[in-house]
N, CA, C and O of each residue as an XYZ file, in Angstrom:
384
protein
N      80.881    105.542    127.794
C      81.221    106.684    127.049
C      82.752    106.791    126.873
O      83.127    107.332    125.833
N      83.553    106.417    127.613
C      84.944    106.587    127.467
C      85.237    105.643    126.185
O      85.891    106.113    125.254
N      84.788    104.401    126.136
C      85.074    103.636    124.909
C      84.592    104.120    123.699
O      85.255    103.883    122.690
N      83.601    104.728    123.617
C      83.168    105.226    122.366
C      83.904    106.497    121.971
O      83.963    106.788    120.776
N      84.511    107.335    122.959
C      85.477    108.493    122.562
C      86.659    107.985    122.087
O      87.179    108.427    121.063
N      87.242    106.886    122.893
C      88.382    106.137    122.478
C      88.388    105.597    120.983
O      89.325    105.763    120.203
N      87.315    104.990    120.725
C      87.347    104.387    119.361
C      87.216    105.616    118.219
O      87.770    105.502    117.125
N      86.485    106.716    118.556
C      86.390    107.832    117.641
C      87.831    108.509    117.437
O      88.238    108.993    116.381
N      88.543    108.445    118.691
C      89.924    109.142    118.523
C      90.908    108.241    117.852
O      91.915    108.784    117.398
N      90.780    106.982    117.722
C      91.768    106.112    117.170
C      91.523    105.809    115.759
O      92.447    105.493    115.010
N      90.142    105.908    115.321
C      89.622    105.593    114.009
C      90.511    106.370    112.985
O      91.051    105.731    112.081
N      90.678    107.651    113.081
C      91.416    108.283    111.951
C      92.890    107.695    111.744
O      93.414    107.483    110.650
N      93.437    107.480    112.951
C      94.868    106.951    112.897
C      94.994    105.627    112.029
O      95.832    105.430    111.149
N      93.822    104.609    112.525
C      94.068    103.420    111.836
C      93.560    103.498    110.512
O      94.008    102.617    109.778
N      92.617    104.426    109.896
C      92.391    104.694    108.585
C      93.737    105.148    107.836
O      94.013    104.748    106.705
N      94.475    105.944    108.509
C      95.706    106.562    107.897
C      96.635    105.440    107.763
O      97.145    105.239    106.661
N      96.918    104.674    108.773
C      97.908    103.508    108.714
C      97.572    102.653    107.635
O      98.498    102.259    106.926
N      96.165    102.219    107.331
C      95.698    101.356    106.526
C      96.149    102.005    105.078
O      96.823    101.382    104.258
N      95.665    103.378    104.886
C      96.106    103.990    103.576
C      97.505    103.937    103.134
O      97.857    103.750    101.969
N      98.323    104.123    104.200
C      99.789    104.186    103.984
C     100.425    102.937    103.627
O     101.352    102.882    102.819
N      99.841    101.744    104.335
C     100.200    100.371    104.095
C      99.747     99.962    102.680
O     100.476     99.241    101.999
N      98.524    100.419    102.205
C      98.047    100.088    100.885
C      98.870    100.829     99.863
O      99.119    100.270     98.795
N      99.334    102.110    100.122
C     100.236    102.741     99.230
C     101.580    102.010     98.958
O     102.099    101.803     97.861
N     102.046    101.656    100.226
C     103.465    100.897    100.259
C     103.265     99.555     99.490
O     104.152     99.108     98.762
N     102.310     99.055     99.638
C     101.823     97.613     98.932
C     101.755     97.758     97.511
O     102.237     96.858     96.824
N     101.166     98.873     96.899
C     100.846     99.034     95.577
C     102.216     99.328     94.935
O     102.310     99.178     93.717
N     103.207     99.702     95.593
C     104.431    100.334     94.966
C     105.617     99.206     94.889
O     106.628     99.316     94.194
N     105.291     98.091     95.747
C     106.439     97.082     95.994
C     105.874     95.711     95.781
O     104.661     95.506     95.823
N     106.710     94.825     95.563
C     106.375     93.336     95.708
C     107.467     92.689     96.374
O     108.629     93.094     96.388
N     106.960     91.523     96.997
C     107.836     90.698     97.854
C     108.587     89.615     96.752
O     107.945     88.876     96.005
N     109.859     89.673     96.803
C     110.474     88.604     95.913
C     111.122     87.548     96.951
O     111.631     87.927     98.006
N     111.064     86.260     96.582
C     111.795     85.223     97.241
C     113.161     85.314     97.492
O     113.918     85.331     96.522
N     113.588     85.374     98.563
C     115.026     85.269     99.031
C     115.709     86.546     98.780
O     116.938     86.596     98.721
N     114.873     87.706     98.611
C     115.312     88.938     98.157
C     114.563     90.117     99.112
O     115.261     90.992     99.622
N     113.337     90.091     99.287
C     112.595     90.934    100.078
C     111.654     91.678     99.228
O     111.268     91.262     98.136
N     111.294     92.798     99.764
C     110.578     93.838     99.070
C     111.315     94.520     97.995
O     112.528     94.700     98.103
N     110.724     94.865     97.078
C     111.424     95.580     95.974
C     110.476     96.738     95.304
O     109.262     96.536     95.298
N     110.926     97.772     94.820
C     109.927     98.546     94.172
C     109.562     97.899     92.965
O     110.242     97.042     92.401
N     108.307     98.402     92.531
C     107.744     97.543     91.189
C     106.904     98.643     90.566
O     106.582     99.695     91.119
N     106.585     98.239     89.298
C     105.723     99.135     88.293
C     105.025     98.020     87.478
O     105.547     96.910     87.368
N     103.774     98.345     86.877
C     103.200     97.621     85.904
C     103.942     97.306     84.778
O     104.670     98.140     84.239
N     103.795     95.979     84.312
C     104.531     95.665     83.062
C     104.094     96.544     81.890
O     104.916     96.681     80.984
N     102.907     97.161     81.783
C     102.812     97.844     80.582
C     103.536     99.228     80.723
O     103.459     99.961     79.737
N     104.224     99.683     81.807
C     104.903    100.775     81.810
C     106.598    100.328     81.597
O     107.470    101.196     81.554
N     106.845     99.136     81.497
C     108.095     98.860     81.144
C     108.639     99.426     79.864
O     107.943     99.379     78.849
N     109.920     99.993     79.845
C     110.524    100.379     78.413
C     112.060     99.951     78.414
O     112.686     99.752     79.455
N     112.561     99.838     77.219
C     113.850     99.432     76.863
C     114.926    100.103     77.824
O     114.932    101.298     78.121
N     115.733     99.255     78.212
C     116.818     99.842     79.196
C     116.383     99.648     80.577
O     117.276     99.765     81.416
N     115.121     99.359     81.029
C     114.832     99.114     82.516
C     115.412     97.960     82.951
O     115.505     96.989     82.200
N     115.870     97.947     84.228
C     116.622     96.773     84.848
C     115.264     96.196     85.787
O     114.541     96.894     86.498
N     115.158     94.712     85.557
C     114.041     94.118     86.442
C     114.721     93.348     87.431
O     115.906     93.073     87.241
N     114.111     92.948     88.498
C     114.783     92.063     89.428
C     113.770     90.899     89.642
O     112.563     91.140     89.660
N     114.247     89.662     89.801
C     113.524     88.460     89.799
C     113.690     87.878     91.250
O     114.314     88.522     92.095
N     113.155     86.715     91.522
C     113.445     85.980     92.730
C     114.896     85.717     92.796
O     115.585     85.641     91.779
N     115.385     85.571     94.054
C     116.913     85.359     94.503
C     117.638     86.597     93.937
O     118.841     86.427     93.734
N     117.104     87.876     93.630
C     117.966     88.956     93.195
C     118.626     88.875     91.883
O     119.629     89.546     91.639
N     118.012     87.951     90.899
C     118.484     88.019     89.566
C     117.926     89.194     88.866
O     116.723     89.453     88.905
N     118.822     89.932     88.204
C     118.589     90.961     87.377
C     118.524     90.758     85.903
O     119.245     89.894     85.404
N     117.728     91.475     85.155
C     117.950     91.489     83.645
C     117.425     92.766     83.132
O     116.738     93.543     83.796
N     117.801     92.940     81.873
C     117.560     94.239     81.417
C     116.483     94.010     80.341
O     116.494     92.975     79.675
N     115.672     94.844     80.188
C     114.619     94.944     79.264
C     115.249     95.346     77.811
O     115.854     96.416     77.746
N     115.138     94.575     76.700
C     115.910     94.748     75.730
C     114.982     95.204     74.387
O     115.445     95.553     73.301
N     113.734     95.121     74.703
C     112.619     95.634     73.743
C     111.311     95.226     74.087
O     111.166     94.226     74.790
N     110.247     95.935     73.644
C     108.852     95.514     73.715
C     108.453     94.945     72.327
O     108.356     95.616     71.300
N     108.236     93.624     72.442
C     107.950     93.057     71.095
C     106.464     93.212     70.492
O     106.249     93.477     69.309
N     105.484     93.013     71.452
C     104.160     93.246     70.875
C     103.457     93.730     72.131
O     103.835     93.503     73.281
N     102.346     94.453     71.754
C     101.348     94.933     72.786
C      99.781     94.769     72.236
O      99.422     94.995     71.080
N      99.079     94.398     73.147
C      97.519     94.423     72.974
C      96.947     95.203     73.867
O      97.566     95.831     74.726
N      95.710     95.204     73.707
C      94.916     95.890     74.804
C      95.120     95.668     76.100
O      95.076     96.570     76.937
N      95.360     94.442     76.371
C      95.705     93.725     77.846
C      97.073     93.039     78.224
O      97.362     92.656     79.358
N      97.904     92.936     77.063
C      99.095     92.195     77.313
C     100.216     92.802     76.638
O     100.071     93.549     75.671
N     101.293     92.501     77.118
C     102.596     93.091     76.602
C     103.540     91.981     76.738
O     103.716     91.306     77.752
N     104.285     91.835     75.306
C     105.468     90.859     75.372
C     106.839     91.650     75.436
O     107.104     92.515     74.602
N     107.670     91.319     76.439
C     108.903     91.996     76.682
C     110.209     91.005     76.424
O     110.226     89.858     76.870
N     111.113     91.473     75.788
C     112.238     90.750     75.544
C     113.304     91.147     76.504
O     113.620     92.337     76.539
N     113.944     90.224     77.348
C     114.759     90.484     78.526
C     116.397     89.904     77.953
O     116.502     88.922     77.217
N     117.323     90.532     78.337
C     118.645     89.735     78.152
C     119.406     90.087     79.669
O     119.291     91.188     80.207
N     120.073     89.131     80.161
C     120.821     89.223     81.291
C     121.827     88.266     81.362
O     122.421     88.072     80.301
N     122.226     87.530     82.456
C     123.259     86.530     82.519
C     122.803     85.262     81.702
O     123.602     84.467     81.208
N     121.651     85.177     81.627
C     121.179     83.712     80.736
C     120.859     84.212     79.330
O     121.140     85.338     78.921
N     120.212     83.212     78.600
C     119.894     83.305     77.413
C     118.770     84.451     77.105
O     117.962     84.598     78.023
N     118.617     85.154     76.141
C     117.614     86.188     75.788
C     116.253     85.529     75.996
O     116.073     84.429     75.472
N     115.400     86.022     76.618
C     114.015     85.566     76.879
C     112.823     86.448     76.494
O     112.828     87.649     76.763
N     111.915     85.919     75.934
C     110.707     86.895     75.617
C     109.570     86.336     76.613
O     109.285     85.141     76.691
N     108.940     87.394     77.387
C     107.930     86.888     78.305
C     106.669     87.716     78.075
O     106.738     88.870     77.651
N     105.560     87.134     78.350
C     104.194     87.806     78.147
C     103.736     88.010     79.288
O     103.725     87.021     80.021
N     103.261     89.178     79.797
C     102.653     89.760     80.924
C     101.260     90.426     80.545
O     101.006     90.884     79.431
N     100.387     90.414     81.642
C      99.284     91.225     81.651
C      99.898     92.676     82.045
O     100.740     92.799     82.935
N      99.359     93.819     81.246
C     100.020     94.988     81.414
C      99.730     95.562     82.790
O     100.247     96.638     83.092
N      98.869     94.864     83.725
C      98.617     95.335     85.051
C      99.587     94.542     86.000
O      99.603     94.865     87.188
N     100.288     93.661     85.612
C     101.104     92.896     86.522
C     102.400     93.776     86.961
O     103.106     94.468     86.227
N     102.511     93.569     88.287
C     103.715     94.432     88.919
C     105.028     93.720     88.605
O     105.083     92.508     88.816
N     106.080     94.359     88.123
C     107.349     93.827     87.909
C     108.242     94.637     88.684
O     108.177     95.866     88.676
N     109.226     93.862     89.477
C     110.154     94.574     90.363
C     111.284     95.188     89.463
O     111.823     94.520     88.580
N     111.630     96.546     89.738
C     112.555     97.266     89.213
C     113.695     97.711     89.960
O     113.563     98.010     91.147
N     114.945     97.791     89.302
C     115.942     98.375     90.119
C     116.060     99.787     89.913
O     116.887    100.437     90.553
């Protein structure tokens, strides 16, 4: 009897913790040698956004080149040469 009461008391707390963890994980991504960073779907990137990559490298979105139903081509510039990258719109990209 005590075991069943205990599991009923703890169940809501465990569900709440799980929900909080999923909420945090959906808004952040883990970057190599940087840690967790806030993120948003690539389909929501706009000109002027600052993105963060592995090792803390930052680049700025200089424009959206092309969009389809599922993909987006984004132009970046930073310390390196300008780059155009293709992403699924649902892919999370770290932002500053």
